[in-house]
C-alpha positions, 0 to 999 in steps of 0.5 A: 469483545464481540463474538469470534468469527466463524470458520465459514466466514474466514473461508468466505473471505479467503475465496473472495480474495481468490476470485477478485473481491478485495476483502483483505481487511476482513480476512486478516481481522477475522483470522486474527480474532479466530486465533485469539478465540482458540489460542488466547489473545496473549499467546506467543506465536510459537506457543513455546511448542516444538510441533503442530500437535498443540495447534488447535485442530480447527485452525489446522482444518483451515489449511486445505481451504487456504491452499485451494484459495491460494491456487485459485489466486495464483492461477489468475495471475497478477492483476496489476493496476486493477483497482480503478478507485485506488488512491494511486488511480485517484492521484494519477487522474487528471480530472477532479476525483475524491473519496467521501465518507458517509457524513460528507467528509473528504477522505482524500482528494487529488490535486484537480479536486482541490484546485478546481472544486476546492475540496480539502482533506478532512473538510466537509463538503459545502453547499456553495460548491454545488448546484442548489439541492445537489449537496442534499441529494449527494449526502442522502446517497452517502448516508446509505452508501452501503445499500448500493452495488459496488463499483457502479455509478449511483448518480450524477451531481452538479458542482461549480468550478472555482476557475470559471462558471463551468458546471462539472457533473460528478459521478458517485460510485460506492467503493469498499476499502481494504480496511472494510470501510464503505465510502463514496468515490466522486469524479468528474464524469464525461458523458458522451453524446450518442447521436443514434439515441438523440432522435429517440430522446427528442421524440420521447420528450417532444423537444425543439431543435433549440432545446436539443442543442442546449441539451447536447451542449450541457451533456458535453459539459459546456457552460451556459456562457459557452452555449451563448457564445457558440449560438451567438445569443446573449447569456440572458436568452440562453438562461431563459431557454435552459430554464424553460427546458428544465420546466418542460421536463419537470427538472430542477437543475442542469445536472438532473437533465444530464442524469435523465439523458444518461439514464435514457441512453443507458450510460454506464460509468462503472469504468470512470477512472481506469487505473493507469498502472504500468509494471515497470522496474526500469529505474531499479533494473538500470542500477542493478549489477550482478556477478556469477557466484563461484560455487554454482549457486547462481547470480548475486544482484546488488546496487551501489549508491554514493561516491566511489571514494567514500567509505563502503558499508553493506546495506541490507534492504528491507521488504518495505522500501527495498533499496529505495533512496531519496535525494535527501538520503543520497545527500546524507550519504555524501555529507557523511562520506558513506558509500552503500553496497546493497545486495539483494537476498534470495527471492528478491529480483531474479534471485532464486528462493530456497524451498523452505525457510532454514537458518542455513540460508543465512550462512549461505548468504554470508558466503555469497556476501564474502564473494561479493566483497572479494569481487569488489576488492573490499577487505572489511566493512560495517553492515546495516540491517533495516527492519527484517533484514536485521537477522541477516546483519547479525548472521553476517557479523557472526559468520564473517568475523574477519570481514564485518567490522560492526553491525548497525540495525535500524528498527531491527527485529529480534527473535520472537519464538519465546519470552515475555517480549513476544506478548508485547507485540501488536496482535496483528504482528503476532498473527503474522508470525503465528501463521508463518510458524504453524499454518504455512498454507494459511500464511502463503495465502495471506501473503499472496492476498496482501501483495495482490492488493498492492499489485492492484494499485491499492498500495497506499490503502494497504500501507495505511492499514499496515502502518496502523495510523502511525502519524509519522509514517502516514506523512512519509507515504504521502511524499511523491518521491518516496512512493515512486521509489517504493513502488519501483522497488516493490516491483523489482522485489516481486519480479519473479513472484511474492514468495520472498515476503512469505519466506522472509517472515517464516525465516524471522519466526525461527529461533535465531537468538544465537546469532545475537549472542555470538556476535563478535563485533560492535553492535548498534540498534537505532530504534524509533520511539514510534516503532510499530511492533519492535518498540524500545520497551519491547527490546529492553524486555528482550535484553533483560530476559535473554541477557544480551546487550543490543546497545540501543539508541532511541531516535525521536519523532520517527515511526516504522519508516525511520530511515526516510524520516530521520535520515541525517540523524540515523546516517550520522549515528551510524557513521560515528559508531562505525568511525 
């Protein structure tokens, strides 16, 4: 194990996040290693302690810095779509764009890069795709990519289109990913011809009018065939003229000519692909209904999906995905005759959030749900919890024994305040619970910086890190329909800010075991074999230690996002269970 990071390092990353530099990966990893160094790698989140006195003073000292960093970050507002080189921006770019690692392997390529340049994910760049000598130069730059400044164009390289004889000029930019890796960003660059600089360029290199005409055409992205057609000359004549022009300037390729021109006119390609990100919750907002709670506690928002005549079930949204439903899921609801009633929790959408996490709000939410059932004229129904919302599902079953007929959870969490099962949690998950329980200001900054990354347009990158390279989940998040619905749900959940995420994790870190022990109705827990944190093995240890029966059914070939991967199997199990 390497040397633990210093507190100065952790604080530096926190302030970097606050002023705009996306260093979430380094921040999270450094803090995790520091906690492991001071507390012990296998420590439970709660340390089985009641108060903060057993939290190392070094960690408590970080609170003030993280509080300051959070204030800076909050005051700067939400930077939506600010990451011009995110996967989201790359995929929305209508020009070829790709991320390349330091060995020349394609990490990610958008549709135009695949169809026009032949770039394939996980494949290495090949010489036949580039002008002679250009790939060698590109690989040389990629090998030392960390030495270049971030987010500015390093150089231009010529690549051939598969569709025609067009030569595309690809700009290389260094990009630092949230995982900490430094990679190259290649995208087709549009070099603008600057008339006021053309005379200077012509006199500097003593070019003839014909040579300037060819230079202008190449800078504007025209091929030699197009130049020949425009000038009414044969392709052979134009090729010879271009060859003489390159020899005159001591250049080896057309791309070197474009690079020379762009350098002379001070071309700045730092904003080659600005993210086109609109903050739009229209899809979710159009579905959301609301009604006024009787006791003056505000408005409860909810959605309904499925045939009105089918059997109603409460579905409690997860923080990740929310009420996002794909067409496959809607068809599964029809097949199983299920109608979902999906109420939003405190802090989500327009709902106010309590000042601090308390188990009382689970009871309060049960009162709200009872009013919702009265409002909809529903006497009794089952409830489905998903991931963290499982604790609310247990709370409803315990608090409303006459209204909740059964509780079913999908990859639901369990209490983590003490016990051997806690040590089985992934270290990153243990860190989240630890800071939310003992270092609230650190937790608030961590959550804010995490969601700031998502807001910036780097949601795909964040999910790849959070989902820990789980193969099932990584395939799921590449589905365009799923990502569109996830993004819309995220925008609605965070409509009034990011506190819902931090608040819910703080609530999950409390001791709510009694909600499981006192549950009076039937219980089903559908757990995927690829669950990232609350694995089937961990839940079995929890059952044995706490002497409870979770009635687990393990579903295969699924990960954290099991509901979107094994939709039919899960809804069929729940329908049969609630039967």
